[in-house]
C-alpha positions as a Python dict, from the first residue, in 0.01 Angstrom:
ca = {
    (1, 'X'): (0, 0, 0),
    (2, 'X'): (55, -281, -248),
    (3, 'X'): (102, -657, -290),
    (4, 'X'): (455, -772, -348),
    (5, 'X'): (489, -1061, -587),
    (6, 'X'): (791, -1290, -637),
    (7, 'X'): (824, -1470, -965),
    (8, 'X'): (990, -1803, -1037),
    (9, 'X'): (1303, -1621, -1157),
    (10, 'X'): (1336, -1448, -821),
    (11, 'X'): (1240, -1101, -944),
    (12, 'X'): (1004, -895, -728),
    (13, 'X'): (722, -684, -859),
    (14, 'X'): (427, -496, -701),
    (15, 'X'): (54, -477, -756),
    (16, 'X'): (-84, -144, -645),
    (17, 'X'): (-397, -165, -437),
    (18, 'X'): (-702, -37, -617),
    (19, 'X'): (-856, 280, -474),
    (20, 'X'): (-1117, 197, -207),
    (21, 'X'): (-972, -147, -135),
    (22, 'X'): (-786, -258, 172),
    (23, 'X'): (-468, -470, 152),
    (24, 'X'): (-679, -764, 274),
    (25, 'X'): (-954, -714, 15),
    (26, 'X'): (-697, -690, -272),
    (27, 'X'): (-524, -1006, -147),
    (28, 'X'): (-858, -1193, -131),
    (29, 'X'): (-938, -1083, -486),
    (30, 'X'): (-590, -1197, -603),
    (31, 'X'): (-614, -1537, -423),
    (32, 'X'): (-969, -1602, -548),
    (33, 'X'): (-882, -1478, -903),
    (34, 'X'): (-1180, -1237, -891),
    (35, 'X'): (-1224, -887, -1030),
    (36, 'X'): (-921, -771, -1226),
    (37, 'X'): (-747, -1100, -1147),
    (38, 'X'): (-1017, -1311, -1312),
    (39, 'X'): (-812, -1374, -1630),
    (40, 'X'): (-508, -1591, -1678),
    (41, 'X'): (-266, -1289, -1666),
    (42, 'X'): (-180, -1082, -1356),
    (43, 'X'): (-90, -715, -1396),
    (44, 'X'): (244, -624, -1219),
    (45, 'X'): (450, -310, -1185),
    (46, 'X'): (814, -230, -1119),
    (47, 'X'): (908, 135, -1116),
    (48, 'X'): (724, 274, -1427),
    (49, 'X'): (728, -57, -1610),
    (50, 'X'): (402, -249, -1632),
    (51, 'X'): (387, -611, -1741),
    (52, 'X'): (158, -912, -1721),
    (53, 'X'): (251, -1261, -1609),
    (54, 'X'): (65, -1585, -1576),
    (55, 'X'): (-33, -1713, -1236),
    (56, 'X'): (196, -2011, -1280),
    (57, 'X'): (501, -1775, -1276),
    (58, 'X'): (420, -1650, -921),
    (59, 'X'): (573, -1824, -619),
    (60, 'X'): (496, -1574, -346),
    (61, 'X'): (260, -1291, -280),
    (62, 'X'): (286, -1068, 30),
    (63, 'X'): (72, -779, 145),
    (64, 'X'): (282, -463, 212),
    (65, 'X'): (169, -149, 394),
}
């Protein structure tokens, strides 16, 4: 389970769901910018690559099972 994120440049990345969270809980944390999403930067992953982007770069977020 993960959240799929699409950036302004059209690239897709994922945010793994933290252990013990449902997809809905993780999405709520993301949208409310709470917990690990409280800062200005969002942690993303693609394959083994990890990066951080600013919220302003995100155009779409989708829960994926």
